[in-house]
N, C-alpha and C positions, 0 to 999 in steps of 0.2 A: 836822876840817872835813868836813861832810855833802857827798856827791856830788850831782850834778844828778839823778841817777837816784833817789837816796834822797829829795830834795827831791819830786820828781814822784810818788813813791809816796805820801809823807806827806799830799801835797796831795790824792791821790785818796781816800785813807782818810777825810781831813777831810770832804770833799765827800760821800761815800757814807754817812758818819754823819749829816750835816746832811739828806740825803734821809730816811734811817730816822727821825729824829726829827720829821719833817713828817707828822703824822697825815692831814692832809686831802690831801696829795700822794699818800699810800698808798692812801687810800680811793678816790681818783680813780684811780689806776692799777690797783687790783683791780677796780673797776666796768667798767673797759675791757677785760678779759681774758674772752674768750667761754668760759667754764668750761664751759657746757653742751654747746657744740660740741666742745671738746677732750676732755673725760672724761665723756661721758654716763654711761658705767657708774658713775661714783662719784656721779652727782646722782641718777640713777634708781634705785628700789628693788631692781628684779628685771632680770635679763638680757634677759628677753622685752621688758619696757617700754623698755629702750635701744635693743634691736634695731628695734622699731617706731618710736621716736624718730628713729633714723638713716635709716630707710627711708622717712620722709616725703617726699612730693613736694614741688615747689615752691609749689603752692597750698594746702598743709598737710594734704592728705588722705594717709592711711596707705595704702600699698600691701601687697598680701599678700606675704609672703616664703614661698617654695617650700620644702619639707621639704629639709634638706641644703644649701641655697644659703648661700653666704657673704653677709655683711653687706656692703651698699652704702655705703661711707663717704662723709660728705658733704663732707669737707674733705680737702686734700692733706696734713694733719698726721698722717693715718693710716699706718701701715706694716704689712706682713705680719708683722714680728717682735713686733708689740705684744703678742702672746699671751704672751711672756716676762717682760712687765713688769706692774707693778700698783701701785696706789695712788699715792702721791706720786711714785714713780720715773715711772710711766707719764705721769702730769701734767706733770713737768719735761722729759719728753722730747718730749712734742708741744707743750708751750708753747715750747721751744727751736724747734723747727720751724715753729711758728706766728710767732714773732718774726722768724725768718730770711726766711720767705717774705711775710709780710704787713706787717709793720712796719719793719724795715731797709731802708734803701736803699744800693746800693754807689755809691761814687763814688771816683774815682781822685784827684782833688785837691779836697779839702774848702775 
């Protein structure tokens, strides 16, 4: 006889598989993720291009970056240790922070 925990796990797995099989839902979710803001270094072809992208002001004009200055990151998803990460690992790290800060809302009693 399956335990209550086992039934809950199986139910969660079925739900996740249903979501994975819904291609339109996946496309909608992917479209809502701000990839250019999270990992511009993967979207832009050169480091100079993404640094320029990150340093754009609110009105869309790029400001000059002084030699040796650090990048002024535009979102709170960037951290000082990002230099130790790259590619998909960096994207997942920033995506996790993005969801925690921008998407998910805490509630004590749902």
